[in-house]
C-alpha positions as CSV (number, residue, x, y, z in Angstrom):
1,M,88.7,135.0,85.3
2,V,87.9,131.2,85.5
3,R,89.8,129.0,82.8
4,V,87.3,126.1,82.0
5,H,88.1,124.4,78.5
6,G,90.5,125.3,75.6
7,N,91.7,128.6,74.5
8,W,88.9,130.2,74.7
9,C,85.5,128.7,77.2
10,G,85.3,130.8,80.5
11,P,84.8,134.5,81.8
12,N,87.3,136.6,80.9
13,W,89.5,134.1,79.3
14,T,89.8,134.9,75.3
15,A,92.8,134.2,73.0
16,G,94.5,131.6,75.6
17,Q,94.9,134.6,79.0
18,V,93.1,136.7,80.8
19,K,91.1,139.3,79.0
20,P,87.5,139.4,78.5
21,A,84.8,138.8,74.7
22,S,84.7,142.9,74.4
23,E,89.0,143.4,73.7
24,I,88.9,140.7,71.5
25,T,92.3,141.7,69.0
26,R,93.5,140.6,65.3
27,A,95.8,139.1,66.2
28,D,94.1,136.8,69.2
29,L,92.5,135.5,66.0
30,K,95.2,133.9,65.1
31,V,94.8,131.6,68.4
32,K,93.6,128.2,67.6
33,C,91.0,126.8,69.1
34,L,90.6,122.7,70.4
35,D,88.2,120.8,69.8
36,T,84.7,121.6,68.6
37,L,83.1,122.8,71.9
38,D,86.7,125.3,71.8
39,C,85.9,126.2,68.8
40,G,82.2,127.1,69.7
41,C,83.4,129.4,73.1
42,K,85.9,130.8,70.6
43,Q,83.4,131.9,67.9
44,H,80.5,133.0,71.1
45,D,83.8,135.7,71.7
46,I,84.3,136.9,68.3
47,T,80.3,137.5,68.0
48,I,81.1,139.4,71.7
49,G,83.8,141.5,71.1
50,T,82.4,142.7,67.5
51,V,78.8,143.2,68.0
52,G,78.5,142.9,71.7
53,H,75.8,140.2,73.9
54,S,73.4,138.9,72.8
55,F,70.5,136.5,73.3
56,A,71.2,134.7,70.3
57,T,74.8,133.7,71.1
58,D,74.5,132.1,74.4
59,E,71.3,130.3,72.8
60,K,73.9,128.5,69.7
61,L,77.1,128.2,72.2
62,R,74.4,126.6,75.1
63,R,73.3,124.0,72.2
64,I,77.5,123.7,70.6
65,A,77.9,122.3,74.2
66,E,74.6,120.1,74.8
67,R,75.5,118.1,71.8
68,E,79.4,118.1,73.0
69,A,78.2,116.9,75.6
70,L,76.4,114.2,74.9
71,R,79.0,112.8,72.1
72,V,82.1,112.5,73.5
73,W,82.6,109.1,75.8
74,W,85.2,111.1,77.9
75,P,83.7,112.6,81.1
76,Y,85.6,115.3,82.1
77,Y,85.5,117.2,78.3
78,A,81.3,116.2,79.0
79,M,81.2,118.5,82.5
80,K,82.9,120.5,81.1
81,A,80.7,121.3,78.0
82,R,77.7,121.0,81.0
83,M,79.6,123.4,82.6
84,V,79.0,125.5,79.7
85,A,75.7,124.5,78.0
86,E,74.4,125.1,81.9
87,A,75.8,129.0,81.8
88,M,74.8,130.6,78.6
89,A,71.4,128.3,80.2
90,K,71.7,131.1,83.1
91,S,73.4,134.5,81.3
92,R,69.2,135.2,80.1
93,W,68.3,135.2,84.2
94,F,71.5,137.3,84.7
95,R,69.7,139.2,81.8
96,G,66.9,140.0,82.0
97,K,65.9,138.6,79.2
């Protein structure tokens, strides 16, 4: 488990708890995201929980994270957004796509 940001960003970090996205519950869906990056991660986790991993889902989160890294002035947030974007870009290597 690595909590990267907020309630939703990080491997096995779902709804503010150590939990794989594949085990998301209805109660988890009520946990709010903190900002645009966190909302992107939440949507990513929801999709994984309902239909599984896909390149399209990872790519959507990568684009959101890259946009956030360029949009904000707060360096710590931008660094976390870049980390998420890089992880999503590399995820396709691990899935052999």
